[in-house]
VMD Tcl script that draws the C-alpha trace (Angstrom):
set ca {
  {-22.12 -5.81 46.04}
  {-25.39 -6.96 44.49}
  {-25.60 -6.48 40.72}
  {-29.05 -5.80 39.08}
  {-30.09 -6.21 35.60}
  {-29.32 -3.11 33.44}
  {-32.17 -0.67 33.17}
  {-32.68 2.78 31.71}
  {-34.40 3.67 34.95}
  {-31.85 2.35 37.35}
  {-28.41 3.66 38.40}
  {-25.03 2.08 39.00}
  {-21.70 1.17 39.47}
  {-16.82 -2.11 41.06}
  {-14.67 -0.10 40.86}
  {-13.30 0.50 41.37}
  {-13.23 3.33 44.22}
  {-16.06 6.36 46.01}
  {-15.12 8.04 49.13}
  {-17.24 10.53 51.12}
  {-14.59 12.64 52.89}
  {-14.67 14.99 55.73}
  {-14.54 18.66 55.39}
  {-13.26 20.72 58.25}
  {-15.54 23.00 60.26}
  {-18.33 20.51 60.33}
  {-19.35 21.35 56.68}
  {-19.86 17.83 55.72}
  {-18.26 15.11 53.48}
  {-17.22 15.15 49.85}
  {-17.81 12.45 47.26}
  {-14.74 10.54 45.99}
  {-13.58 7.35 44.37}
  {-10.40 5.15 44.93}
  {-8.81 1.88 44.64}
  {-7.07 2.18 47.96}
  {-8.84 2.12 51.38}
  {-6.54 4.37 53.20}
  {-4.88 6.51 50.49}
  {-8.42 7.71 49.47}
  {-8.77 9.38 52.77}
  {-5.22 10.98 52.54}
  {-5.97 12.29 49.13}
  {-9.29 13.71 50.19}
  {-7.68 15.51 53.14}
  {-5.14 17.10 50.74}
  {-8.06 18.56 48.77}
  {-9.91 19.74 51.80}
  {-6.82 21.50 53.08}
  {-6.55 23.43 49.73}
  {-3.89 21.47 47.94}
  {-3.86 21.85 44.21}
  {-3.36 18.11 43.59}
  {-4.01 15.11 45.80}
  {-1.06 13.75 47.89}
  {1.00 11.17 46.04}
  {-0.51 7.59 46.38}
  {1.26 4.36 46.95}
  {0.36 2.08 44.00}
  {-1.76 -1.04 45.02}
  {-0.49 -4.43 44.04}
  {-2.59 -7.55 43.08}
  {-2.01 -11.03 42.01}
  {-3.12 -13.54 39.43}
  {-4.54 -16.86 40.88}
  {-1.05 -18.47 40.37}
  {0.87 -15.70 41.98}
  {2.03 -13.21 39.43}
  {2.31 -9.85 41.10}
  {1.14 -6.64 39.45}
  {1.62 -3.01 40.45}
  {-1.39 -0.80 39.45}
  {-0.17 2.36 37.53}
  {-3.38 3.60 35.93}
  {-7.03 3.08 36.39}
  {-9.85 5.12 34.94}
  {-13.54 4.47 34.90}
  {-16.58 6.15 33.31}
  {-19.69 6.49 35.26}
  {-23.38 7.82 34.77}
  {-26.49 8.13 36.89}
  {-25.07 8.11 40.33}
  {-27.47 7.90 43.12}
  {-26.50 8.28 46.74}
  {-29.10 7.74 49.55}
  {-28.54 10.10 52.50}
  {-28.68 8.90 56.01}
  {-32.09 8.05 57.43}
  {-34.16 11.19 57.95}
  {-31.58 13.51 56.28}
  {-33.02 16.37 54.30}
  {-31.69 17.63 51.00}
  {-31.40 21.06 52.56}
  {-28.23 19.47 54.43}
  {-26.44 18.92 51.19}
  {-24.20 21.79 49.87}
  {-22.18 22.53 46.86}
  {-24.02 20.40 44.24}
  {-22.34 20.67 40.96}
  {-24.11 21.77 37.76}
  {-26.63 19.29 36.64}
  {-26.82 17.36 39.88}
  {-29.98 17.47 42.25}
  {-31.16 16.12 45.54}
  {-34.77 14.81 45.85}
  {-37.02 13.55 48.49}
  {-36.82 13.38 52.36}
  {-38.47 16.69 52.91}
  {-41.16 15.32 55.18}
  {-41.64 12.48 57.63}
  {-38.78 10.11 58.37}
  {-37.72 9.52 54.76}
  {-34.27 10.43 53.34}
  {-33.05 12.55 50.39}
  {-31.14 11.09 47.39}
  {-28.32 12.91 45.61}
  {-28.54 12.30 41.88}
  {-25.44 12.90 39.66}
  {-26.37 12.35 36.05}
  {-22.78 12.36 34.60}
  {-20.92 11.35 32.61}
  {-18.21 11.28 35.08}
  {-14.59 10.35 34.39}
  {-12.78 9.11 37.63}
  {-9.17 8.66 38.06}
  {-9.14 5.80 40.58}
  {-5.50 6.26 41.45}
  {-6.05 9.94 42.82}
  {-9.75 10.15 43.32}
  {-10.07 13.08 41.06}
  {-13.00 13.37 38.65}
  {-14.12 15.25 35.62}
  {-16.27 17.20 36.18}
  {-14.78 18.07 39.61}
  {-16.88 16.73 42.61}
  {-14.56 18.11 45.37}
  {-16.93 21.00 46.19}
  {-19.87 18.58 46.95}
  {-20.63 18.45 50.64}
  {-22.80 15.72 52.25}
  {-23.96 15.30 55.93}
  {-22.36 12.90 58.39}
  {-24.33 9.84 59.25}
  {-24.82 6.19 58.31}
  {-24.85 5.34 54.60}
  {-26.03 2.03 53.22}
  {-25.66 2.14 49.53}
  {-24.51 3.93 46.30}
  {-25.73 3.03 42.88}
  {-24.36 4.05 39.47}
  {-23.94 2.91 35.87}
  {-20.71 1.79 34.19}
  {-20.91 2.88 30.61}
  {-18.77 3.24 27.52}
  {-17.53 6.92 27.23}
  {-18.58 8.65 24.04}
  {-16.23 11.17 22.33}
  {-19.03 13.87 22.36}
  {-19.61 13.57 26.05}
  {-15.98 13.76 27.40}
  {-13.05 15.98 27.14}
  {-10.92 15.86 23.85}
  {-8.20 13.20 24.01}
  {-9.77 11.20 26.84}
  {-8.50 7.58 26.62}
  {-11.55 6.09 27.89}
  {-13.47 6.86 24.68}
  {-15.04 3.41 23.66}
  {-14.44 1.93 26.94}
  {-16.02 1.96 30.45}
  {-12.70 1.20 32.26}
  {-9.00 1.19 31.35}
  {-6.26 -0.22 33.60}
  {-2.46 -0.61 33.34}
  {-0.17 -2.38 35.68}
  {3.49 -3.27 35.78}
  {4.78 -6.79 36.16}
  {8.03 -8.70 35.77}
  {8.57 -11.88 33.79}
  {11.88 -13.54 33.12}
  {13.63 -10.40 34.46}
  {11.96 -8.25 31.98}
  {9.46 -5.42 32.81}
  {6.15 -5.63 31.18}
  {2.75 -4.00 31.25}
  {-0.64 -5.47 31.72}
  {-3.37 -3.55 29.94}
  {-7.14 -3.91 30.39}
  {-9.62 -2.05 28.09}
  {-13.16 -3.14 29.10}
  {-16.40 -1.87 27.60}
  {-19.76 -2.78 29.19}
  {-22.86 -1.00 30.25}
  {-24.41 -2.26 33.44}
  {-25.94 -1.16 36.68}
  {-24.36 -1.99 40.04}
  {-24.53 -1.22 43.67}
  {-22.18 -0.92 46.53}
  {-23.79 -1.42 49.89}
  {-23.36 -2.39 53.47}
  {-26.01 -4.40 55.28}
  {-25.39 -2.77 58.63}
  {-24.60 0.66 57.14}
  {-21.24 2.61 57.31}
  {-21.17 5.39 59.90}
  {-19.06 8.40 59.10}
  {-18.43 11.42 61.23}
  {-17.38 14.93 60.21}
  {-13.70 13.89 59.89}
  {-14.22 10.54 58.26}
  {-14.39 9.26 54.59}
  {-17.11 6.95 53.20}
  {-15.44 4.98 50.48}
  {-16.89 2.98 47.57}
  {-13.92 0.91 46.95}
  {-12.94 -1.12 43.82}
  {-10.47 -3.60 45.29}
  {-7.72 -4.56 42.68}
  {-6.89 -7.55 44.70}
  {-9.91 -9.40 43.33}
  {-9.52 -8.47 39.66}
  {-7.44 -11.49 38.32}
  {-9.08 -14.17 40.51}
  {-9.39 -17.33 38.65}
  {-6.86 -16.42 35.89}
  {-3.57 -18.42 36.08}
  {-1.53 -15.87 34.14}
  {2.01 -17.49 34.62}
  {0.50 -20.90 33.52}
  {-1.14 -19.42 30.53}
  {1.88 -17.51 29.35}
  {4.01 -20.81 29.65}
  {1.48 -22.77 27.63}
  {1.08 -19.96 25.01}
  {-2.56 -19.37 25.96}
  {-1.60 -15.75 26.70}
  {0.99 -13.84 24.78}
  {3.20 -10.81 25.59}
  {3.66 -8.47 22.45}
  {6.06 -5.74 22.67}
  {6.15 -5.93 26.47}
  {2.40 -5.65 26.64}
  {-0.06 -8.29 27.90}
  {-3.60 -7.86 26.88}
  {-6.27 -9.91 28.56}
  {-9.03 -10.04 25.87}
  {-11.09 -12.51 23.83}
  {-7.90 -13.97 22.28}
  {-6.88 -15.77 25.43}
  {-7.07 -19.55 25.22}
  {-6.94 -22.69 27.40}
  {-6.98 -21.98 31.09}
  {-7.44 -18.28 30.51}
  {-10.18 -18.70 27.94}
  {-12.76 -16.04 28.55}
  {-10.26 -13.89 30.34}
  {-11.98 -10.64 29.45}
  {-15.28 -11.84 30.86}
  {-13.68 -13.05 33.94}
  {-11.89 -9.72 34.61}
  {-15.25 -7.82 33.92}
  {-17.02 -9.95 36.43}
  {-14.26 -9.74 39.07}
  {-14.14 -5.88 38.66}
  {-17.90 -5.48 39.12}
  {-17.92 -7.70 42.13}
  {-14.82 -6.06 43.71}
  {-16.88 -3.11 44.98}
  {-17.36 -2.38 48.68}
  {-18.77 0.44 50.76}
  {-16.82 1.18 53.92}
  {-15.12 4.04 55.96}
  {-11.85 4.90 54.59}
  {-8.88 4.19 56.99}
  {-6.47 7.00 58.01}
}
mol new
graphics top color blue
foreach p $ca { graphics top sphere $p radius 0.5 }
foreach p [lrange $ca 0 end-1] q [lrange $ca 1 end] { graphics top cylinder $p $q radius 0.2 }
display resetview
């Protein structure tokens, strides 16, 4: 993923994860997010087949740089200004089911392509791929996709549903881990406003029954953080069975919050979801 300097005129993302999922009968693909390459496709198929909720997902695991294993239990992200370029030569007329406020522009003449614009704000449950507002009705044409842009931004109370836990943050994560035979919870509460891009140099080709995934891979999130060592030295502390990675971290974990932010933003990838 290539990050760009934040700009009011640009659009974003790490996340993280987006999937473009097949809809039966050749109607097209739907736009989704996930943290798991294969389970995103499973959840998408459940929605396409009319299930009220996505299929249960196996929780992804990830590790600190010194081997502490975490099991992801919650991951929510707040996005704005999503821009998805359609395959080369694809017209906006081929896009169906745009939600209220979203548009498609360009590509009406010549060999150019249209661009789907979703202003947001959009709350994404990265564990299930569900979104608020609901994007499951959006249908996109099959073809080769090269990039998606969007903006990670702090959620504001007046823009999201009452009780939304992301208010004041752009991403919240919880994960289970065990230390000294005791179950604990890792919590990440990150607030930043930056543009980002998930892209593929060669493009990702999706057919009528495939899923195009913008993936935020948790496996990269704690790179460079020796959590076990920092806990032993007292550079990190567990309070009431909760470990917070924030600006209070010291020693080898000094700057932990910034490290995690950078890792998450760089964990994004554009690919076809596996079955």
